[in-house]
All heavy atoms as atom14 arrays in JSON, in Angstrom:
{
  "sequence": "MNKRYRCKMCEYIYDPAQGDPDSGIAPGTPFEQIPEDWYCPQCGATKADFEPLDE",
  "atom14_mask": [
    [1, 1, 1, 1, 1, 1, 1, 1, 0, 0, 0, 0, 0, 0],
    [1, 1, 1, 1, 1, 1, 1, 1, 0, 0, 0, 0, 0, 0],
    [1, 1, 1, 1, 1, 1, 1, 1, 1, 0, 0, 0, 0, 0],
    [1, 1, 1, 1, 1, 1, 1, 1, 1, 1, 1, 0, 0, 0],
    [1, 1, 1, 1, 1, 1, 1, 1, 1, 1, 1, 1, 0, 0],
    [1, 1, 1, 1, 1, 1, 1, 1, 1, 1, 1, 0, 0, 0],
    [1, 1, 1, 1, 1, 1, 0, 0, 0, 0, 0, 0, 0, 0],
    [1, 1, 1, 1, 1, 1, 1, 1, 1, 0, 0, 0, 0, 0],
    [1, 1, 1, 1, 1, 1, 1, 1, 0, 0, 0, 0, 0, 0],
    [1, 1, 1, 1, 1, 1, 0, 0, 0, 0, 0, 0, 0, 0],
    [1, 1, 1, 1, 1, 1, 1, 1, 1, 0, 0, 0, 0, 0],
    [1, 1, 1, 1, 1, 1, 1, 1, 1, 1, 1, 1, 0, 0],
    [1, 1, 1, 1, 1, 1, 1, 1, 0, 0, 0, 0, 0, 0],
    [1, 1, 1, 1, 1, 1, 1, 1, 1, 1, 1, 1, 0, 0],
    [1, 1, 1, 1, 1, 1, 1, 1, 0, 0, 0, 0, 0, 0],
    [1, 1, 1, 1, 1, 1, 1, 0, 0, 0, 0, 0, 0, 0],
    [1, 1, 1, 1, 1, 0, 0, 0, 0, 0, 0, 0, 0, 0],
    [1, 1, 1, 1, 1, 1, 1, 1, 1, 0, 0, 0, 0, 0],
    [1, 1, 1, 1, 0, 0, 0, 0, 0, 0, 0, 0, 0, 0],
    [1, 1, 1, 1, 1, 1, 1, 1, 0, 0, 0, 0, 0, 0],
    [1, 1, 1, 1, 1, 1, 1, 0, 0, 0, 0, 0, 0, 0],
    [1, 1, 1, 1, 1, 1, 1, 1, 0, 0, 0, 0, 0, 0],
    [1, 1, 1, 1, 1, 1, 0, 0, 0, 0, 0, 0, 0, 0],
    [1, 1, 1, 1, 0, 0, 0, 0, 0, 0, 0, 0, 0, 0],
    [1, 1, 1, 1, 1, 1, 1, 1, 0, 0, 0, 0, 0, 0],
    [1, 1, 1, 1, 1, 0, 0, 0, 0, 0, 0, 0, 0, 0],
    [1, 1, 1, 1, 1, 1, 1, 0, 0, 0, 0, 0, 0, 0],
    [1, 1, 1, 1, 0, 0, 0, 0, 0, 0, 0, 0, 0, 0],
    [1, 1, 1, 1, 1, 1, 1, 0, 0, 0, 0, 0, 0, 0],
    [1, 1, 1, 1, 1, 1, 1, 0, 0, 0, 0, 0, 0, 0],
    [1, 1, 1, 1, 1, 1, 1, 1, 1, 1, 1, 0, 0, 0],
    [1, 1, 1, 1, 1, 1, 1, 1, 1, 0, 0, 0, 0, 0],
    [1, 1, 1, 1, 1, 1, 1, 1, 1, 0, 0, 0, 0, 0],
    [1, 1, 1, 1, 1, 1, 1, 1, 0, 0, 0, 0, 0, 0],
    [1, 1, 1, 1, 1, 1, 1, 0, 0, 0, 0, 0, 0, 0],
    [1, 1, 1, 1, 1, 1, 1, 1, 1, 0, 0, 0, 0, 0],
    [1, 1, 1, 1, 1, 1, 1, 1, 0, 0, 0, 0, 0, 0],
    [1, 1, 1, 1, 1, 1, 1, 1, 1, 1, 1, 1, 1, 1],
    [1, 1, 1, 1, 1, 1, 1, 1, 1, 1, 1, 1, 0, 0],
    [1, 1, 1, 1, 1, 1, 0, 0, 0, 0, 0, 0, 0, 0],
    [1, 1, 1, 1, 1, 1, 1, 0, 0, 0, 0, 0, 0, 0],
    [1, 1, 1, 1, 1, 1, 1, 1, 1, 0, 0, 0, 0, 0],
    [1, 1, 1, 1, 1, 1, 0, 0, 0, 0, 0, 0, 0, 0],
    [1, 1, 1, 1, 0, 0, 0, 0, 0, 0, 0, 0, 0, 0],
    [1, 1, 1, 1, 1, 0, 0, 0, 0, 0, 0, 0, 0, 0],
    [1, 1, 1, 1, 1, 1, 1, 0, 0, 0, 0, 0, 0, 0],
    [1, 1, 1, 1, 1, 1, 1, 1, 1, 0, 0, 0, 0, 0],
    [1, 1, 1, 1, 1, 0, 0, 0, 0, 0, 0, 0, 0, 0],
    [1, 1, 1, 1, 1, 1, 1, 1, 0, 0, 0, 0, 0, 0],
    [1, 1, 1, 1, 1, 1, 1, 1, 1, 1, 1, 0, 0, 0],
    [1, 1, 1, 1, 1, 1, 1, 1, 1, 0, 0, 0, 0, 0],
    [1, 1, 1, 1, 1, 1, 1, 0, 0, 0, 0, 0, 0, 0],
    [1, 1, 1, 1, 1, 1, 1, 1, 0, 0, 0, 0, 0, 0],
    [1, 1, 1, 1, 1, 1, 1, 1, 0, 0, 0, 0, 0, 0],
    [1, 1, 1, 1, 1, 1, 1, 1, 1, 0, 0, 0, 0, 0]
  ],
  "atom14_positions": [
    [[10.06, -12.45, 1.25], [9.5, -11.59, 0.22], [8.36, -10.75, 0.82], [7.54, -11.25, 1.57], [8.96, -12.44, -0.93], [8.44, -11.61, -2.07], [7.89, -12.64, -3.44], [6.15, -12.65, -3.15], [0.0, 0.0, 0.0], [0.0, 0.0, 0.0], [0.0, 0.0, 0.0], [0.0, 0.0, 0.0], [0.0, 0.0, 0.0], [0.0, 0.0, 0.0]],
    [[8.34, -9.5, 0.47], [7.29, -8.61, 0.97], [6.02, -8.78, 0.14], [6.05, -8.76, -1.08], [7.76, -7.16, 0.93], [8.8, -6.87, 1.97], [8.77, -7.44, 3.06], [9.72, -5.99, 1.67], [0.0, 0.0, 0.0], [0.0, 0.0, 0.0], [0.0, 0.0, 0.0], [0.0, 0.0, 0.0], [0.0, 0.0, 0.0], [0.0, 0.0, 0.0]],
    [[4.92, -8.92, 0.83], [3.63, -9.13, 0.17], [3.08, -7.83, -0.4], [3.23, -6.78, 0.18], [2.68, -9.69, 1.23], [1.48, -10.41, 0.69], [0.72, -11.01, 1.85], [0.1, -12.35, 1.68], [0.18, -13.07, 0.5], [0.0, 0.0, 0.0], [0.0, 0.0, 0.0], [0.0, 0.0, 0.0], [0.0, 0.0, 0.0], [0.0, 0.0, 0.0]],
    [[2.42, -7.95, -1.55], [1.74, -6.8, -2.14], [0.31, -6.76, -1.61], [-0.26, -7.79, -1.27], [1.75, -6.9, -3.67], [3.15, -6.87, -4.24], [3.21, -6.79, -5.74], [2.31, -7.72, -6.4], [1.82, -7.53, -7.62], [2.14, -6.48, -8.33], [1.0, -8.41, -8.16], [0.0, 0.0, 0.0], [0.0, 0.0, 0.0], [0.0, 0.0, 0.0]],
    [[-0.24, -5.56, -1.57], [-1.6, -5.36, -1.07], [-2.42, -4.61, -2.11], [-1.89, -3.74, -2.81], [-1.59, -4.57, 0.24], [-1.22, -5.41, 1.44], [0.08, -5.84, 1.64], [-2.18, -5.79, 2.37], [0.42, -6.63, 2.73], [-1.85, -6.57, 3.47], [-0.55, -6.99, 3.64], [-0.23, -7.77, 4.71], [0.0, 0.0, 0.0], [0.0, 0.0, 0.0]],
    [[-3.72, -4.93, -2.18], [-4.62, -4.31, -3.15], [-5.68, -3.49, -2.42], [-6.27, -3.95, -1.44], [-5.29, -5.38, -4.01], [-6.33, -4.8, -4.96], [-6.98, -5.85, -5.85], [-7.44, -6.98, -5.07], [-7.29, -8.26, -5.45], [-6.72, -8.57, -6.58], [-7.74, -9.23, -4.69], [0.0, 0.0, 0.0], [0.0, 0.0, 0.0], [0.0, 0.0, 0.0]],
    [[-5.96, -2.31, -2.95], [-7.04, -1.48, -2.43], [-8.37, -2.09, -2.86], [-8.58, -2.34, -4.05], [-6.91, -0.05, -2.97], [-8.27, 1.03, -2.45], [0.0, 0.0, 0.0], [0.0, 0.0, 0.0], [0.0, 0.0, 0.0], [0.0, 0.0, 0.0], [0.0, 0.0, 0.0], [0.0, 0.0, 0.0], [0.0, 0.0, 0.0], [0.0, 0.0, 0.0]],
    [[-9.26, -2.34, -1.9], [-10.56, -2.94, -2.21], [-11.48, -1.96, -2.92], [-12.46, -2.37, -3.52], [-11.23, -3.44, -0.92], [-10.49, -4.61, -0.29], [-11.26, -5.15, 0.89], [-10.68, -4.62, 2.17], [-11.32, -5.19, 3.37], [0.0, 0.0, 0.0], [0.0, 0.0, 0.0], [0.0, 0.0, 0.0], [0.0, 0.0, 0.0], [0.0, 0.0, 0.0]],
    [[-11.17, -0.67, -2.87], [-12.02, 0.35, -3.49], [-11.7, 0.56, -4.97], [-12.6, 0.68, -5.79], [-11.88, 1.69, -2.75], [-12.17, 1.59, -1.28], [-13.83, 0.99, -0.96], [-13.96, 1.25, 0.77], [0.0, 0.0, 0.0], [0.0, 0.0, 0.0], [0.0, 0.0, 0.0], [0.0, 0.0, 0.0], [0.0, 0.0, 0.0], [0.0, 0.0, 0.0]],
    [[-10.4, 0.64, -5.31], [-10.04, 1.02, -6.68], [-9.07, 0.06, -7.36], [-8.67, 0.29, -8.5], [-9.45, 2.43, -6.7], [-7.76, 2.53, -6.04], [0.0, 0.0, 0.0], [0.0, 0.0, 0.0], [0.0, 0.0, 0.0], [0.0, 0.0, 0.0], [0.0, 0.0, 0.0], [0.0, 0.0, 0.0], [0.0, 0.0, 0.0], [0.0, 0.0, 0.0]],
    [[-8.65, -1.01, -6.66], [-7.74, -2.02, -7.21], [-6.28, -1.56, -7.3], [-5.46, -2.23, -7.9], [-8.21, -2.49, -8.61], [-9.63, -3.05, -8.63], [-9.79, -4.34, -7.84], [-8.96, -5.25, -8.01], [-10.74, -4.42, -7.06], [0.0, 0.0, 0.0], [0.0, 0.0, 0.0], [0.0, 0.0, 0.0], [0.0, 0.0, 0.0], [0.0, 0.0, 0.0]],
    [[-5.94, -0.4, -6.71], [-4.53, 0.04, -6.68], [-3.72, -1.03, -5.95], [-4.15, -1.58, -4.94], [-4.41, 1.38, -5.94], [-3.0, 1.78, -5.6], [-2.17, 2.37, -6.56], [-2.47, 1.56, -4.34], [-0.87, 2.74, -6.25], [-1.17, 1.92, -4.02], [-0.38, 2.52, -4.99], [0.91, 2.87, -4.68], [0.0, 0.0, 0.0], [0.0, 0.0, 0.0]],
    [[-2.54, -1.33, -6.47], [-1.65, -2.31, -5.85], [-0.49, -1.59, -5.15], [0.24, -0.84, -5.81], [-1.06, -3.29, -6.9], [-2.17, -3.98, -7.7], [-0.13, -4.3, -6.24], [-3.02, -4.95, -6.92], [0.0, 0.0, 0.0], [0.0, 0.0, 0.0], [0.0, 0.0, 0.0], [0.0, 0.0, 0.0], [0.0, 0.0, 0.0], [0.0, 0.0, 0.0]],
    [[-0.35, -1.82, -3.85], [0.83, -1.32, -3.14], [1.91, -2.39, -3.25], [1.74, -3.52, -2.79], [0.56, -1.03, -1.66], [1.84, -0.66, -0.95], [2.38, 0.61, -1.11], [2.54, -1.58, -0.2], [3.6, 0.95, -0.53], [3.75, -1.25, 0.39], [4.28, 0.01, 0.22], [5.49, 0.34, 0.79], [0.0, 0.0, 0.0], [0.0, 0.0, 0.0]],
    [[3.01, -2.03, -3.89], [4.14, -2.94, -4.07], [5.28, -2.44, -3.2], [5.81, -1.35, -3.43], [4.56, -2.96, -5.54], [5.65, -3.97, -5.83], [6.28, -4.49, -4.87], [5.89, -4.24, -7.01], [0.0, 0.0, 0.0], [0.0, 0.0, 0.0], [0.0, 0.0, 0.0], [0.0, 0.0, 0.0], [0.0, 0.0, 0.0], [0.0, 0.0, 0.0]],
    [[5.68, -3.22, -2.17], [6.75, -2.79, -1.28], [8.05, -2.47, -2.01], [8.81, -1.61, -1.58], [6.96, -3.97, -0.33], [5.69, -4.74, -0.41], [5.13, -4.52, -1.78], [0.0, 0.0, 0.0], [0.0, 0.0, 0.0], [0.0, 0.0, 0.0], [0.0, 0.0, 0.0], [0.0, 0.0, 0.0], [0.0, 0.0, 0.0], [0.0, 0.0, 0.0]],
    [[8.32, -3.13, -3.12], [9.55, -2.88, -3.87], [9.57, -1.44, -4.42], [10.63, -0.85, -4.56], [9.69, -3.88, -5.01], [0.0, 0.0, 0.0], [0.0, 0.0, 0.0], [0.0, 0.0, 0.0], [0.0, 0.0, 0.0], [0.0, 0.0, 0.0], [0.0, 0.0, 0.0], [0.0, 0.0, 0.0], [0.0, 0.0, 0.0], [0.0, 0.0, 0.0]],
    [[8.38, -0.9, -4.7], [8.3, 0.46, -5.23], [7.98, 1.49, -4.15], [8.32, 2.66, -4.29], [7.22, 0.53, -6.32], [7.56, -0.32, -7.52], [6.43, -0.34, -8.54], [5.38, 0.26, -8.34], [6.65, -1.05, -9.63], [0.0, 0.0, 0.0], [0.0, 0.0, 0.0], [0.0, 0.0, 0.0], [0.0, 0.0, 0.0], [0.0, 0.0, 0.0]],
    [[7.3, 1.07, -3.1], [6.87, 2.0, -2.06], [5.85, 2.98, -2.61], [5.18, 2.71, -3.6], [0.0, 0.0, 0.0], [0.0, 0.0, 0.0], [0.0, 0.0, 0.0], [0.0, 0.0, 0.0], [0.0, 0.0, 0.0], [0.0, 0.0, 0.0], [0.0, 0.0, 0.0], [0.0, 0.0, 0.0], [0.0, 0.0, 0.0], [0.0, 0.0, 0.0]],
    [[5.77, 4.14, -1.99], [4.9, 5.22, -2.46], [5.65, 6.52, -2.21], [5.32, 7.28, -1.29], [3.56, 5.19, -1.73], [2.6, 6.27, -2.2], [2.86, 6.88, -3.25], [1.6, 6.51, -1.51], [0.0, 0.0, 0.0], [0.0, 0.0, 0.0], [0.0, 0.0, 0.0], [0.0, 0.0, 0.0], [0.0, 0.0, 0.0], [0.0, 0.0, 0.0]],
    [[6.7, 6.78, -3.02], [7.56, 7.94, -2.77], [6.81, 9.27, -2.72], [7.18, 10.16, -1.95], [8.53, 7.92, -3.96], [8.52, 6.51, -4.45], [7.13, 5.99, -4.15], [0.0, 0.0, 0.0], [0.0, 0.0, 0.0], [0.0, 0.0, 0.0], [0.0, 0.0, 0.0], [0.0, 0.0, 0.0], [0.0, 0.0, 0.0], [0.0, 0.0, 0.0]],
    [[5.73, 9.42, -3.49], [4.96, 10.67, -3.46], [4.33, 10.92, -2.09], [4.03, 12.06, -1.75], [3.87, 10.66, -4.54], [4.45, 10.71, -5.95], [5.63, 11.09, -6.1], [3.72, 10.37, -6.89], [0.0, 0.0, 0.0], [0.0, 0.0, 0.0], [0.0, 0.0, 0.0], [0.0, 0.0, 0.0], [0.0, 0.0, 0.0], [0.0, 0.0, 0.0]],
    [[4.13, 9.85, -1.32], [3.56, 9.98, 0.03], [4.62, 9.81, 1.11], [4.3, 9.67, 2.28], [2.46, 8.93, 0.23], [1.41, 9.14, -0.68], [0.0, 0.0, 0.0], [0.0, 0.0, 0.0], [0.0, 0.0, 0.0], [0.0, 0.0, 0.0], [0.0, 0.0, 0.0], [0.0, 0.0, 0.0], [0.0, 0.0, 0.0], [0.0, 0.0, 0.0]],
    [[5.88, 9.77, 0.71], [6.97, 9.66, 1.68], [7.26, 8.23, 2.12], [7.95, 8.02, 3.11], [0.0, 0.0, 0.0], [0.0, 0.0, 0.0], [0.0, 0.0, 0.0], [0.0, 0.0, 0.0], [0.0, 0.0, 0.0], [0.0, 0.0, 0.0], [0.0, 0.0, 0.0], [0.0, 0.0, 0.0], [0.0, 0.0, 0.0], [0.0, 0.0, 0.0]],
    [[6.74, 7.24, 1.39], [7.0, 5.83, 1.72], [8.12, 5.34, 0.81], [7.94, 5.23, -0.4], [5.74, 4.96, 1.52], [4.53, 5.56, 2.26], [6.01, 3.52, 1.95], [4.65, 5.65, 3.75], [0.0, 0.0, 0.0], [0.0, 0.0, 0.0], [0.0, 0.0, 0.0], [0.0, 0.0, 0.0], [0.0, 0.0, 0.0], [0.0, 0.0, 0.0]],
    [[9.27, 5.05, 1.4], [10.45, 4.68, 0.63], [10.3, 3.29, 0.01], [9.64, 2.41, 0.59], [11.67, 4.7, 1.53], [0.0, 0.0, 0.0], [0.0, 0.0, 0.0], [0.0, 0.0, 0.0], [0.0, 0.0, 0.0], [0.0, 0.0, 0.0], [0.0, 0.0, 0.0], [0.0, 0.0, 0.0], [0.0, 0.0, 0.0], [0.0, 0.0, 0.0]],
    [[10.91, 3.08, -1.16], [10.95, 1.72, -1.72], [11.54, 0.75, -0.7], [12.47, 1.11, 0.03], [11.86, 1.87, -2.94], [11.71, 3.3, -3.34], [11.55, 4.05, -2.04], [0.0, 0.0, 0.0], [0.0, 0.0, 0.0], [0.0, 0.0, 0.0], [0.0, 0.0, 0.0], [0.0, 0.0, 0.0], [0.0, 0.0, 0.0], [0.0, 0.0, 0.0]],
    [[10.98, -0.45, -0.65], [11.45, -1.46, 0.3], [10.67, -1.46, 1.61], [10.95, -2.27, 2.49], [0.0, 0.0, 0.0], [0.0, 0.0, 0.0], [0.0, 0.0, 0.0], [0.0, 0.0, 0.0], [0.0, 0.0, 0.0], [0.0, 0.0, 0.0], [0.0, 0.0, 0.0], [0.0, 0.0, 0.0], [0.0, 0.0, 0.0], [0.0, 0.0, 0.0]],
    [[9.68, -0.57, 1.75], [8.89, -0.5, 2.98], [7.75, -1.51, 2.95], [6.87, -1.42, 2.1], [8.29, 0.92, 3.17], [9.34, 1.87, 3.18], [7.51, 1.0, 4.49], [0.0, 0.0, 0.0], [0.0, 0.0, 0.0], [0.0, 0.0, 0.0], [0.0, 0.0, 0.0], [0.0, 0.0, 0.0], [0.0, 0.0, 0.0], [0.0, 0.0, 0.0]],
    [[7.77, -2.5, 3.87], [6.65, -3.45, 3.93], [5.35, -2.75, 4.29], [5.36, -1.75, 5.01], [7.06, -4.42, 5.05], [8.51, -4.2, 5.28], [8.8, -2.79, 4.85], [0.0, 0.0, 0.0], [0.0, 0.0, 0.0], [0.0, 0.0, 0.0], [0.0, 0.0, 0.0], [0.0, 0.0, 0.0], [0.0, 0.0, 0.0], [0.0, 0.0, 0.0]],
    [[4.25, -3.27, 3.79], [2.93, -2.67, 4.04], [2.68, -2.5, 5.54], [2.13, -1.49, 5.97], [1.83, -3.54, 3.42], [0.47, -2.91, 3.48], [0.09, -1.92, 2.58], [-0.46, -3.3, 4.44], [-1.16, -1.33, 2.63], [-1.72, -2.72, 4.49], [-2.06, -1.73, 3.59], [0.0, 0.0, 0.0], [0.0, 0.0, 0.0], [0.0, 0.0, 0.0]],
    [[3.1, -3.47, 6.33], [2.86, -3.45, 7.77], [3.56, -2.25, 8.45], [3.16, -1.85, 9.54], [3.34, -4.75, 8.42], [2.57, -5.98, 7.99], [2.96, -6.51, 6.61], [4.02, -6.13, 6.07], [2.19, -7.31, 6.05], [0.0, 0.0, 0.0], [0.0, 0.0, 0.0], [0.0, 0.0, 0.0], [0.0, 0.0, 0.0], [0.0, 0.0, 0.0]],
    [[4.6, -1.72, 7.82], [5.37, -0.62, 8.43], [4.9, 0.76, 7.95], [5.42, 1.78, 8.4], [6.85, -0.8, 8.14], [7.45, -1.98, 8.86], [8.94, -2.14, 8.57], [9.58, -1.28, 8.0], [9.47, -3.28, 8.96], [0.0, 0.0, 0.0], [0.0, 0.0, 0.0], [0.0, 0.0, 0.0], [0.0, 0.0, 0.0], [0.0, 0.0, 0.0]],
    [[3.9, 0.79, 7.07], [3.36, 2.08, 6.61], [2.55, 2.67, 7.76], [1.82, 1.95, 8.44], [2.43, 1.86, 5.38], [3.25, 1.35, 4.21], [1.73, 3.16, 5.01], [2.38, 0.97, 3.02], [0.0, 0.0, 0.0], [0.0, 0.0, 0.0], [0.0, 0.0, 0.0], [0.0, 0.0, 0.0], [0.0, 0.0, 0.0], [0.0, 0.0, 0.0]],
    [[2.66, 3.99, 7.99], [1.87, 4.61, 9.07], [0.36, 4.37, 8.89], [-0.11, 4.27, 7.75], [2.19, 6.1, 8.92], [3.47, 6.16, 8.17], [3.51, 4.94, 7.29], [0.0, 0.0, 0.0], [0.0, 0.0, 0.0], [0.0, 0.0, 0.0], [0.0, 0.0, 0.0], [0.0, 0.0, 0.0], [0.0, 0.0, 0.0], [0.0, 0.0, 0.0]],
    [[-0.35, 4.29, 10.0], [-1.79, 4.0, 9.95], [-2.59, 5.11, 9.27], [-3.68, 4.87, 8.78], [-2.34, 3.77, 11.37], [-1.86, 2.47, 11.99], [-2.18, 1.22, 11.18], [-3.31, 1.1, 10.68], [-1.28, 0.38, 11.03], [0.0, 0.0, 0.0], [0.0, 0.0, 0.0], [0.0, 0.0, 0.0], [0.0, 0.0, 0.0], [0.0, 0.0, 0.0]],
    [[-2.04, 6.32, 9.21], [-2.77, 7.42, 8.58], [-2.49, 7.54, 7.08], [-2.97, 8.46, 6.42], [-2.5, 8.75, 9.29], [-1.03, 9.17, 9.23], [-0.19, 8.39, 8.73], [-0.73, 10.28, 9.69], [0.0, 0.0, 0.0], [0.0, 0.0, 0.0], [0.0, 0.0, 0.0], [0.0, 0.0, 0.0], [0.0, 0.0, 0.0], [0.0, 0.0, 0.0]],
    [[-1.73, 6.6, 6.53], [-1.48, 6.57, 5.09], [-2.78, 6.24, 4.37], [-3.66, 5.58, 4.91], [-0.42, 5.5, 4.78], [-0.1, 5.31, 3.32], [0.74, 6.06, 2.57], [-0.61, 4.29, 2.45], [0.79, 5.57, 1.28], [-0.03, 4.48, 1.18], [-1.5, 3.23, 2.62], [-0.31, 3.66, 0.09], [-1.78, 2.42, 1.53], [-1.18, 2.64, 0.29]],
    [[-2.92, 6.73, 3.16], [-4.11, 6.44, 2.37], [-3.74, 6.12, 0.94], [-2.65, 6.44, 0.48], [-5.11, 7.6, 2.44], [-4.51, 8.92, 2.02], [-4.48, 9.3, 0.68], [-3.94, 9.78, 2.96], [-3.91, 10.49, 0.28], [-3.37, 10.97, 2.56], [-3.35, 11.32, 1.22], [-2.78, 12.49, 0.83], [0.0, 0.0, 0.0], [0.0, 0.0, 0.0]],
    [[-4.65, 5.48, 0.24], [-4.44, 5.07, -1.14], [-4.16, 6.31, -2.0], [-4.95, 7.25, -2.01], [-5.68, 4.34, -1.67], [-5.55, 3.88, -3.41], [0.0, 0.0, 0.0], [0.0, 0.0, 0.0], [0.0, 0.0, 0.0], [0.0, 0.0, 0.0], [0.0, 0.0, 0.0], [0.0, 0.0, 0.0], [0.0, 0.0, 0.0], [0.0, 0.0, 0.0]],
    [[-3.04, 6.31, -2.74], [-2.71, 7.47, -3.56], [-3.64, 7.64, -4.77], [-3.66, 8.69, -5.39], [-1.28, 7.2, -4.01], [-1.09, 5.73, -3.88], [-2.0, 5.29, -2.77], [0.0, 0.0, 0.0], [0.0, 0.0, 0.0], [0.0, 0.0, 0.0], [0.0, 0.0, 0.0], [0.0, 0.0, 0.0], [0.0, 0.0, 0.0], [0.0, 0.0, 0.0]],
    [[-4.42, 6.62, -5.07], [-5.31, 6.71, -6.23], [-6.71, 7.18, -5.86], [-7.3, 8.01, -6.55], [-5.39, 5.34, -6.93], [-4.91, 5.39, -8.35], [-4.87, 4.01, -8.97], [-3.83, 3.4, -9.04], [-6.0, 3.53, -9.4], [0.0, 0.0, 0.0], [0.0, 0.0, 0.0], [0.0, 0.0, 0.0], [0.0, 0.0, 0.0], [0.0, 0.0, 0.0]],
    [[-7.27, 6.64, -4.76], [-8.67, 6.97, -4.44], [-8.87, 7.54, -3.04], [-9.96, 7.95, -2.7], [-9.55, 5.73, -4.62], [-9.37, 4.5, -3.31], [0.0, 0.0, 0.0], [0.0, 0.0, 0.0], [0.0, 0.0, 0.0], [0.0, 0.0, 0.0], [0.0, 0.0, 0.0], [0.0, 0.0, 0.0], [0.0, 0.0, 0.0], [0.0, 0.0, 0.0]],
    [[-7.82, 7.54, -2.22], [-7.94, 8.12, -0.88], [-8.47, 7.16, 0.18], [-8.73, 7.58, 1.3], [0.0, 0.0, 0.0], [0.0, 0.0, 0.0], [0.0, 0.0, 0.0], [0.0, 0.0, 0.0], [0.0, 0.0, 0.0], [0.0, 0.0, 0.0], [0.0, 0.0, 0.0], [0.0, 0.0, 0.0], [0.0, 0.0, 0.0], [0.0, 0.0, 0.0]],
    [[-8.63, 5.89, -0.16], [-9.1, 4.9, 0.82], [-8.06, 4.75, 1.94], [-6.87, 5.02, 1.74], [-9.34, 3.56, 0.15], [0.0, 0.0, 0.0], [0.0, 0.0, 0.0], [0.0, 0.0, 0.0], [0.0, 0.0, 0.0], [0.0, 0.0, 0.0], [0.0, 0.0, 0.0], [0.0, 0.0, 0.0], [0.0, 0.0, 0.0], [0.0, 0.0, 0.0]],
    [[-8.51, 4.3, 3.1], [-7.59, 4.14, 4.23], [-6.79, 2.84, 4.11], [-7.13, 1.95, 3.32], [-8.37, 4.13, 5.55], [-9.19, 2.96, 5.59], [-9.22, 5.38, 5.71], [0.0, 0.0, 0.0], [0.0, 0.0, 0.0], [0.0, 0.0, 0.0], [0.0, 0.0, 0.0], [0.0, 0.0, 0.0], [0.0, 0.0, 0.0], [0.0, 0.0, 0.0]],
    [[-5.77, 2.74, 4.94], [-4.95, 1.53, 4.95], [-5.8, 0.29, 5.27], [-5.54, -0.79, 4.76], [-3.83, 1.7, 6.0], [-2.84, 0.58, 6.02], [-1.72, 0.86, 7.01], [-0.82, -0.35, 7.13], [0.22, -0.18, 8.14], [0.0, 0.0, 0.0], [0.0, 0.0, 0.0], [0.0, 0.0, 0.0], [0.0, 0.0, 0.0], [0.0, 0.0, 0.0]],
    [[-6.86, 0.47, 6.06], [-7.74, -0.64, 6.43], [-8.52, -1.18, 5.22], [-9.05, -2.29, 5.28], [-8.7, -0.21, 7.52], [0.0, 0.0, 0.0], [0.0, 0.0, 0.0], [0.0, 0.0, 0.0], [0.0, 0.0, 0.0], [0.0, 0.0, 0.0], [0.0, 0.0, 0.0], [0.0, 0.0, 0.0], [0.0, 0.0, 0.0], [0.0, 0.0, 0.0]],
    [[-8.58, -0.4, 4.15], [-9.31, -0.82, 2.95], [-8.45, -1.65, 2.0], [-8.85, -1.9, 0.87], [-9.86, 0.4, 2.21], [-10.97, 1.09, 2.99], [-11.84, 0.38, 3.53], [-10.95, 2.33, 3.07], [0.0, 0.0, 0.0], [0.0, 0.0, 0.0], [0.0, 0.0, 0.0], [0.0, 0.0, 0.0], [0.0, 0.0, 0.0], [0.0, 0.0, 0.0]],
    [[-7.27, -2.06, 2.44], [-6.39, -2.88, 1.62], [-6.42, -4.32, 2.08], [-6.66, -4.61, 3.25], [-4.94, -2.36, 1.72], [-4.68, -1.18, 0.83], [-5.2, 0.06, 1.12], [-3.89, -1.31, -0.31], [-4.96, 1.16, 0.3], [-3.64, -0.23, -1.14], [-4.19, 1.01, -0.82], [0.0, 0.0, 0.0], [0.0, 0.0, 0.0], [0.0, 0.0, 0.0]],
    [[-6.21, -5.24, 1.13], [-6.16, -6.66, 1.44], [-4.91, -7.25, 0.81], [-4.47, -6.8, -0.25], [-7.41, -7.36, 0.93], [-7.57, -7.29, -0.58], [-8.91, -7.83, -1.06], [-9.71, -8.28, -0.25], [-9.12, -7.79, -2.28], [0.0, 0.0, 0.0], [0.0, 0.0, 0.0], [0.0, 0.0, 0.0], [0.0, 0.0, 0.0], [0.0, 0.0, 0.0]],
    [[-4.33, -8.28, 1.45], [-3.14, -8.91, 0.86], [-3.5, -9.64, -0.43], [-4.59, -10.21, -0.55], [-2.67, -9.89, 1.94], [-3.81, -10.05, 2.87], [-4.72, -8.87, 2.72], [0.0, 0.0, 0.0], [0.0, 0.0, 0.0], [0.0, 0.0, 0.0], [0.0, 0.0, 0.0], [0.0, 0.0, 0.0], [0.0, 0.0, 0.0], [0.0, 0.0, 0.0]],
    [[-2.59, -9.6, -1.37], [-2.79, -10.33, -2.63], [-2.3, -11.76, -2.46], [-1.27, -11.99, -1.84], [-1.97, -9.69, -3.76], [-2.57, -8.46, -4.42], [-1.6, -7.94, -5.49], [-3.9, -8.76, -5.05], [0.0, 0.0, 0.0], [0.0, 0.0, 0.0], [0.0, 0.0, 0.0], [0.0, 0.0, 0.0], [0.0, 0.0, 0.0], [0.0, 0.0, 0.0]],
    [[-3.04, -12.7, -2.98], [-2.61, -14.09, -2.96], [-1.72, -14.32, -4.18], [-2.2, -14.3, -5.31], [-3.82, -15.04, -3.02], [-4.67, -14.93, -1.77], [-4.09, -14.73, -0.69], [-5.9, -15.04, -1.88], [0.0, 0.0, 0.0], [0.0, 0.0, 0.0], [0.0, 0.0, 0.0], [0.0, 0.0, 0.0], [0.0, 0.0, 0.0], [0.0, 0.0, 0.0]],
    [[-0.43, -14.47, -3.92], [0.51, -14.62, -5.04], [1.28, -15.9, -4.89], [1.52, -16.37, -3.84], [1.47, -13.44, -5.07], [0.71, -12.14, -5.25], [1.64, -10.94, -5.35], [2.21, -10.54, -4.35], [1.75, -10.42, -6.46], [0.0, 0.0, 0.0], [0.0, 0.0, 0.0], [0.0, 0.0, 0.0], [0.0, 0.0, 0.0], [0.0, 0.0, 0.0]]
  ]
}
């Protein structure tokens, strides 16, 4: 199962099942495979500002 990640700045949840199609991230893309220059679609935080969710 792919882990979800939360933005520490705005609480946006990156869900691999949904991806981020508006940013060119296809559904099914694990967080680890997102390019390093990707940023939070809600607040613009960097990928480094995300933390794994304990589920």
